[in-house]
N, C-alpha and C positions, 0 to 999 in steps of 0.2 A: 564489526560486522554484524548485524541482528538477522535473526531467523523469524519468518513468518513461518508456523508449524500449521499444517492443512489435516484435517481429518487424523487418521490415523498413519500420516507422514513422519517416521521421523528425519529423515535427511531436513524434512524444509526448504525454504525458499528464500537465498543470502540476498539481503538489499541493505544497504550502509544502513547506519544508525539513523540519521536525520532521514533519510527519505523514510523507515519504517516509522517512526514516529509522527509523520505527517501522516502516511497511510492507516495508520492505526487510529487518531482520530477521525478521519473520514468513514474508514468503514465500520468501524463501533457506531459511528451515527445511523447510519443506514440497519445495519442490525438490528439496532433498538427499536427503530419504528417496522420492524418485523419485513425487512424487503430485501428479498435477493437481486444479486448483480453478478458480472461477471469481472474479475480482476486481470490484466492482462499487462503484463510486461514485454522489452525486447532481450532474448536470449543472447548470451554474451558468446562470442568463437571461438573461447573455451569448453562452452555448452551445446554450440552445434548452430550457433546464433539463429535467426528467425523472430518469430515471437511465440511466448507459452500464454495459455486465458487458463483459468480455476474459475468454477461457479462457485459462489460465496451465498449461503443461505443460513439464517438462525439456526436452523437444527443440524450444521455442520460444526463439529469442532474447530475450535479455532484458535491456536496463540500467538502472542508476541514477544520475541525475546529480543531486548535492544540491549548488546553491554556495555554503551556508555549512556547512564542517566542524562548527563549533561550534554542535551544535542543542542542545547544554544536554542536561542528564541524559536517561536516557530515563524514562519512565513503566511500571512496572511493571502497575500498574492497566489502561494501555491496552493493551500489548501481551498480556496475559492475553485482552481484551475480544476483540481482533484475532484472535488464535491461536483463541480459540473459534468467534467464527465461520465461519476457515477450515475447522476441524475438520467444519464441518456441509457443507462444500465449496463456499461463497460468502462469501470474505471481502470483509466491508461494511466503506467506509470510514467512522467514526465519530467526532464531536467527542470531543477530548481529554475525558478526566474529570479531577476534581481528585483528583491522589493524597493521602490520607490521611497524614500525618506520623509517623513509628515511635513 
């Protein structure tokens, strides 16, 4: 499991390494363009269920901690879906779609 460490929160938000690797690319792309946006994800039942959202801005410290450096090849279809939701202002964490073979 990986962690997204936001602002001064030492606990961070847990995502599996593969999800976090994909989120990292989309988030860094937006922040490099000086764009602010929301990031939303479903909370587990153990965490009280529902949804959680944070505001991401280039001025807010952010760290990605991915346990397994070998998250496998990136899924272009998933990156596109995540990027599209980020362009609407709310990057929503979704399940990885099956990538079609070329």
